C-alpha distance (Angstrom), angle and dihedral (degrees) to the residues before:
residue distance angle dihedral
M1 . . .
I2 3.80 . .
S3 3.78 114.0 .
V4 3.79 124.3 -122.7
G5 3.81 86.0 -108.1
A6 3.81 88.3 78.3
A7 3.78 89.1 91.7
I8 3.79 90.1 68.8
G9 3.75 96.9 35.4
I10 3.80 100.7 -90.9
V11 3.80 109.7 123.0
S12 3.78 121.0 173.3
W13 3.76 129.0 -165.5
A14 3.75 126.9 -179.6
G15 3.78 105.4 -81.3
E16 3.80 95.4 19.2
Q17 3.78 118.3 129.3
P18 3.84 110.5 -108.5
P19 3.84 118.1 -120.3
N20 3.80 117.5 -73.5
Q21 3.79 95.5 7.3
P22 3.81 103.7 117.3
I23 3.78 124.5 -159.0
G24 3.79 127.7 -167.2
V25 3.78 133.6 26.8
P26 3.83 117.3 -60.1
Q27 3.79 116.6 -127.3
G28 3.79 134.7 -151.4
I29 3.78 144.4 54.8
N30 3.79 85.7 -67.4
P31 3.81 98.0 30.7
G32 3.78 115.4 -122.8
R33 3.80 94.1 1.5
V34 3.81 118.6 153.6
V35 3.79 120.0 -179.4
W36 3.80 120.4 -150.9
V37 3.80 116.3 -165.6
H38 3.81 116.1 -171.4
D39 3.82 121.0 -173.6
P40 3.83 116.9 164.0
E41 3.82 89.0 -171.6
A42 3.82 90.5 66.8
T43 3.81 91.9 73.2
D44 3.80 127.5 54.0
W45 3.80 110.2 163.6
K46 3.78 126.7 131.6
G47 3.79 92.8 -156.7
P48 3.82 135.7 -103.8
G49 3.77 110.7 -3.6
D50 3.80 92.9 35.1
G51 3.79 95.1 90.9
H52 3.81 112.6 -89.5
W53 3.79 128.1 -50.3
Y54 3.82 94.8 -123.9
E55 3.82 93.5 58.7
A56 3.79 118.1 107.9
A57 3.80 91.5 -115.5
H58 3.79 90.1 62.9
T59 3.81 105.7 32.3
S60 3.78 116.5 44.2
H61 3.80 116.0 -131.6
D62 3.79 91.0 -161.4
R63 3.80 94.4 50.2
V64 3.80 93.2 46.9
N65 3.82 90.9 47.5
T66 3.79 88.3 54.4
M67 3.81 91.8 47.1
V68 3.80 93.1 53.0
S69 3.80 91.0 43.9
R70 3.79 92.0 52.2
A71 3.80 90.8 45.8
V72 3.82 96.2 55.7
R73 3.79 93.3 42.3
E74 3.80 93.8 50.3
L75 3.80 90.3 44.1
T76 3.79 93.7 55.5
G77 3.78 101.7 27.1
A78 3.81 91.0 -120.7
A79 3.79 126.0 146.6
T80 3.83 95.0 -142.8
D81 3.78 136.9 35.3
R82 3.79 92.7 -119.6
D83 3.79 91.9 52.8
A84 3.81 90.2 46.0
W85 3.79 91.9 56.3
D86 3.79 91.7 44.6
R87 3.79 88.4 55.0
L88 3.80 91.4 47.9
F89 3.81 92.7 51.3
R90 3.80 93.9 44.2
H91 3.79 93.2 48.8
F92 3.81 91.1 48.1
N93 3.80 92.1 50.7
K94 3.79 94.4 45.9
T95 3.81 91.4 51.0
H96 3.82 91.0 46.8
G97 3.79 96.0 52.9
K98 3.80 95.9 -102.4
G99 3.79 97.9 114.5
D100 3.79 129.3 -125.9
A101 3.81 92.6 -34.6
S102 3.76 128.1 148.7
Y103 3.78 126.3 -152.2
K104 3.80 113.3 -56.0
R105 3.77 120.5 -144.1
G106 3.80 109.7 -103.4
E107 3.80 96.9 30.6
K108 3.79 110.7 129.8
I109 3.78 124.9 -126.5
A110 3.80 124.4 -160.8
I111 3.80 123.5 -156.6
K112 3.81 116.3 -155.3
P113 3.83 111.5 -159.4
N114 3.79 125.1 179.9
F115 3.81 108.0 -110.6
V116 3.79 96.7 162.5
G117 3.81 90.3 140.5
M118 3.81 88.6 64.0
I119 3.83 99.2 48.6
W120 3.79 109.4 150.8
R121 3.80 98.4 -126.9
E122 3.82 100.7 46.1
G123 3.80 99.8 74.7
A124 3.80 99.2 -121.8
V125 3.82 92.2 116.5
D126 3.80 129.4 53.6
P127 3.82 101.3 -129.8
E128 3.81 91.2 -154.6
T129 3.80 95.9 54.7
Y130 3.84 102.9 22.4
R131 3.79 88.7 -131.7
L132 3.78 127.0 133.5
I133 3.79 111.9 -109.3
K134 3.81 94.1 178.5
R135 3.81 137.7 0.7
Q136 3.79 87.7 51.0
D137 3.81 90.9 157.5
Y138 3.80 98.3 38.3
M139 3.81 121.4 145.7
N140 3.81 100.4 -99.9
T141 3.80 125.9 147.5
S142 3.78 104.7 -75.5
P143 3.81 122.4 -112.8
Q144 3.79 87.8 -130.7
V145 3.82 94.5 61.1
I146 3.81 91.9 44.8
M147 3.80 90.9 49.8
A148 3.80 92.2 47.9
V149 3.81 90.2 54.7
I150 3.81 92.9 46.4
R151 3.80 91.2 49.8
Q152 3.79 91.5 50.7
L153 3.80 92.3 49.0
I154 3.81 91.8 51.1
D155 3.78 90.9 47.9
A156 3.82 87.7 50.9
G157 3.81 90.6 57.8
V158 3.80 103.7 -90.9
A159 3.79 115.3 138.6
E160 3.79 112.5 -121.1
S161 3.80 90.7 -126.8
D162 3.83 90.6 56.7
I163 3.82 91.8 62.2
A164 3.81 122.1 87.0
V165 3.81 129.6 -173.3
C166 3.79 113.1 -158.5
D167 3.80 142.5 167.6
T168 3.79 104.3 172.4
L169 3.82 96.8 -155.0
A170 3.79 97.9 47.5
Y171 3.75 140.1 82.4
F172 3.82 104.4 -127.0
V173 3.81 92.7 -131.4
H174 3.79 124.7 -145.8
E175 3.80 91.4 -118.7
Y176 3.82 89.6 68.9
Y177 3.80 101.4 22.6
D178 3.80 94.6 55.7
I179 3.81 91.6 55.0
I180 3.81 95.1 48.9
H181 3.81 98.3 34.9
A182 3.80 91.9 52.8
A183 3.80 89.3 61.5
F184 3.80 97.9 35.3
P185 3.83 110.5 26.2
Q186 3.82 95.8 165.0
V187 3.81 96.6 56.4
I188 3.81 114.9 107.4
Y189 3.80 111.9 -115.2
A190 3.80 110.0 -163.2
D191 3.79 126.7 -173.8
Y192 3.78 145.4 151.0
A193 3.83 99.8 -75.8
G194 3.80 106.7 22.3
K195 3.80 97.5 -138.8
F196 3.83 129.8 147.2
G197 3.79 95.6 25.2
R198 3.79 96.4 -44.1
T199 3.80 120.4 126.4
K200 3.80 116.8 -115.2
V201 3.79 113.4 -126.6
A202 3.79 118.0 -115.2
A203 3.79 134.8 -173.1
S204 3.79 120.9 -102.5
D205 3.80 125.6 -151.9
K206 3.83 90.0 -104.2
A207 3.80 108.1 108.7
L208 3.78 129.7 -153.5
Y209 3.80 115.0 -147.3
W210 3.80 118.1 -161.3
S211 3.80 110.3 -130.4
S212 3.80 91.3 -136.0
R213 3.83 83.9 68.9
P214 3.83 97.1 -137.9
K215 3.79 116.3 -158.8
D216 3.81 129.2 -128.3
K217 3.81 95.9 9.7
L218 3.79 129.8 134.4
Q219 3.79 113.1 -97.8
D220 3.80 117.3 -104.5
H221 3.80 118.3 -137.1
I222 3.79 131.5 -169.0
P223 3.83 114.3 -111.5
T224 3.80 114.0 -107.1
V225 3.80 92.2 -118.7
F226 3.82 89.0 66.1
A227 3.80 98.1 32.6
D228 3.82 91.8 53.1
A229 3.80 94.7 46.9
A230 3.78 121.4 96.8
Y231 3.79 90.6 -153.1
L232 3.78 137.2 20.6
I233 3.79 130.1 -153.1
N234 3.80 115.8 -157.0
I235 3.82 114.8 -153.0
A236 3.79 108.5 -177.4
N237 3.80 129.9 171.3
L238 3.79 130.5 -114.5
K239 3.79 99.3 -114.9
A240 3.77 141.3 142.9
H241 3.80 117.1 -134.1
T242 3.79 126.8 -146.9
A243 3.82 93.1 -140.0
A244 3.83 107.0 24.0
G245 3.81 94.9 34.7
V246 3.80 92.8 -131.3
T247 3.78 135.4 23.1
L248 3.79 113.3 -155.3
C249 3.82 137.9 135.2
A250 3.81 97.0 -38.4
K251 3.79 95.8 49.3
N252 3.80 90.8 44.3
H253 3.81 86.2 75.6
M254 3.79 90.7 68.7
G255 3.80 80.4 81.9
S256 3.80 89.8 53.9
L257 3.79 91.8 74.1
I258 3.79 119.9 80.0
R259 3.78 93.2 -134.4
W260 3.80 131.4 66.8
P261 3.86 111.8 -95.6
V262 3.82 92.0 -114.3
Q263 3.80 97.8 31.7
E264 3.79 112.4 150.8
G265 3.79 113.8 -99.6
Y266 3.81 94.8 23.7
Y267 3.78 128.3 91.2
D268 3.82 108.5 -82.9
I269 3.80 105.7 -124.5
H270 3.81 96.0 -177.3
P271 3.84 101.0 80.2
G272 3.79 94.0 54.2
S273 3.79 90.8 45.5
F274 3.81 95.7 47.8
A275 3.82 100.9 40.1
R276 3.82 118.9 126.6
E277 3.80 93.5 -148.4
T278 3.79 123.4 98.6
G279 3.76 129.5 -136.7
I280 3.80 94.5 33.8
Y281 3.81 135.8 125.9
R282 3.81 110.8 -77.0
P283 3.83 119.2 -161.0
L284 3.81 89.6 -156.4
V285 3.80 88.8 71.1
D286 3.80 89.9 60.7
L287 3.81 89.7 53.0
M288 3.80 90.9 47.5
G289 3.79 92.0 46.7
H290 3.80 102.1 43.0
A291 3.79 114.3 116.4
H292 3.81 92.7 -127.6
L293 3.81 98.2 41.8
G294 3.80 124.7 30.8
R295 3.79 95.4 7.7
K296 3.79 91.6 49.3
T297 3.81 91.3 55.6
V298 3.78 115.7 115.6
L299 3.81 94.6 -179.8
N300 3.80 135.4 17.0
L301 3.80 118.9 -155.6
I302 3.80 131.4 179.6
D303 3.79 115.9 -156.2
G304 3.80 104.2 -144.3
L305 3.79 98.8 165.4
Y306 3.82 93.2 112.7
P307 3.84 113.9 10.7
G308 3.80 126.0 -172.7
K309 3.79 144.9 153.8
H310 3.80 119.1 -79.3
P311 3.01 126.4 -110.9
I312 3.81 100.9 -3.8
D313 3.81 99.6 58.9
N314 3.78 120.0 77.3
A315 3.81 90.1 -171.5
P316 3.81 135.4 23.9
R317 3.78 124.3 -90.4
R318 3.78 130.1 -129.4
W319 3.79 113.8 -119.3
S320 3.79 124.0 -121.5
S321 3.81 99.7 -169.8
P322 3.82 117.6 97.7
P323 2.98 132.8 -57.0
F324 3.83 90.6 20.0
N325 3.81 95.8 57.0
G326 3.79 99.5 -178.0
D327 3.82 97.9 -31.6
W328 3.80 131.6 103.3
A329 3.80 113.6 -75.2
S330 3.83 89.5 -116.3
S331 3.79 91.3 -172.4
I332 3.78 142.1 137.6
L333 3.81 125.5 -163.7
A334 3.81 123.0 -160.7
S335 3.80 133.8 -176.0
Q336 3.79 144.2 147.1
D337 3.81 87.6 -141.4
Q338 3.81 109.6 80.1
V339 3.80 93.2 -166.9
A340 3.79 94.3 48.5
I341 3.80 94.8 49.3
D342 3.82 92.5 50.6
S343 3.82 89.1 47.1
V344 3.80 90.9 55.2
G345 3.79 92.5 42.9
F346 3.80 88.9 51.2
D347 3.81 91.8 51.7
F348 3.81 91.1 51.2
I349 3.80 93.2 48.9
R350 3.79 93.6 44.9
A351 3.80 91.3 50.4
E352 3.82 89.8 54.0
W353 3.80 102.0 42.1
D354 3.79 128.6 39.0
D355 3.82 98.9 -164.3
Y356 3.81 126.6 58.5
P357 3.84 98.9 13.0
R358 3.81 90.9 53.6
R359 3.78 97.2 57.3
P360 3.82 118.3 113.4
G361 3.77 117.6 -88.9
V362 3.81 97.4 22.0
D363 3.80 94.3 123.6
D364 3.81 95.1 34.3
Y365 3.82 91.0 105.3
L366 3.79 88.1 59.4
H367 3.81 90.9 54.6
E368 3.80 89.6 50.4
A369 3.82 92.9 46.2
A370 3.80 94.9 46.0
M371 3.81 89.7 51.1
A372 3.81 97.7 31.6
N373 3.82 90.6 137.5
N374 3.83 89.6 58.3
P375 3.81 107.6 7.2
P376 3.82 126.1 -174.6
S377 3.81 89.2 -114.7
G378 3.79 92.7 56.5
T379 3.82 89.8 -127.7
F380 3.81 117.3 157.1
Y381 3.81 95.9 -133.0
D382 3.80 109.3 -154.9
P383 3.82 113.9 137.7
D384 3.81 94.1 168.3
H385 3.80 99.6 65.5
P386 3.82 132.7 56.3
T387 3.80 90.9 -129.9
P388 3.80 128.0 29.3
T389 3.80 103.4 -78.1
E390 3.79 112.9 139.9
R391 3.78 122.8 20.0
L392 3.77 117.7 -132.0
P393 3.79 114.1 -111.4
S394 3.77 121.4 -127.4
L395 3.80 105.1 -62.7
G396 3.79 95.2 -151.8
V397 3.78 144.9 -54.9
H398 3.80 127.4 -56.8
E399 3.78 123.9 -160.5
H400 3.82 140.0 142.7
W401 3.77 121.8 -128.6
N402 3.83 121.7 -112.1
N403 3.82 94.0 -109.5
S404 3.79 140.5 -28.9
Q405 3.81 93.9 -103.2
D406 3.81 99.2 54.7
K407 3.84 97.9 25.9
K408 3.81 92.6 -157.3
Y409 3.79 125.9 161.4
S410 3.78 128.6 -166.3
R411 3.81 95.6 -87.6
N412 3.82 90.2 48.9
L413 3.80 89.4 52.0
G414 3.80 95.1 41.5
T415 3.79 90.2 -125.1
G416 3.80 100.4 111.6
T417 3.78 149.0 -4.1
G418 3.79 99.5 -101.2
I419 3.80 127.8 100.1
E420 3.79 125.6 -9.7
L421 3.81 113.8 -160.9
I422 3.80 113.8 -158.3
A423 3.81 106.7 -161.7
I424 3.80 117.6 -157.0
T425 3.79 104.0 -176.3
P426 3.81 136.4 145.0
A427 3.80 88.1 -97.4
R428 3.83 95.2 52.3
């Protein structure tokens, strides 16, 4: 049953963590910090029929650049973008046993957007022309956010040709590619088919082993674009999901495998991701914990400019909850902690919509990830070895805010060492 607290955005299910009671170990330079930047001036789209939301006339490159800049600076406590990225790289290397090392020229960086509206097998893209034939206004990661990240990386000393943008299951359509490629022609753009100057994804020798240890299934391997990268940047979307409840940074990595999630012969990762039970094995934790996916991620971003519900919406929805009040969400979330950022994204989505995000078990993967070293399910999470060898550590901190009006977590309230939400909004 839903509690009476639903009216103010507090919804409790059996097994759900109560508000402001964090679990897990917070990650990051400022542990557990999530930055939320909200700028209503970044979006100016009337809706379907008014061109497309991703066009420059409707989503401001300059505003989005400023949003991403503010996000990384607030996340790291740096005064400049370049210093912010240096801090991100150094922290990543120190926590991965590489010492106090900054980015080294020649190291490759992979950007994982969410291009679910362009998936090769769903008929939204003409494979012969690489043009959208439907879902023209779907809720994909925006070109503007991708370009803002690329620009910051270049300004931080990364060669354009050492940056790759890849969603393995998508056709990188001209509508998006032309915008980004015009500004950054030397970036590698990798996709499912590799046509029209894109690079076709290929499997590396780096395996991913599901911790449920399924039998008689084809072996999954990490794509070379991620395996060869020294760092990964995860840019998810702020979306509800009719089966999983939400689809955020963790689920974005379903597009980091070369095969379809339910492809015949492979382990089917949908049932464990969609289950309503709690305290069960969650495949998303293996994606979050793999050495070449979640644990290679230097920065997690959630593009919340135009949220919607996957897969039922063909266009984004304006949000009615405060402070959006009938406008586009026009938001970006950033964190080094992949559990914390999905926890905050979940709270935002659940405050807005009272259907799919409020089903039982939606945040169960966050419980498992936060306590991956000793999860409620008892699973021995180890996606890097063919047999259980080395348990994953806690992958981050999970917590729910106090309510949807105040949006305060335990570090904001001074009551605990969980999430800290830094809100950069027109009112603050």
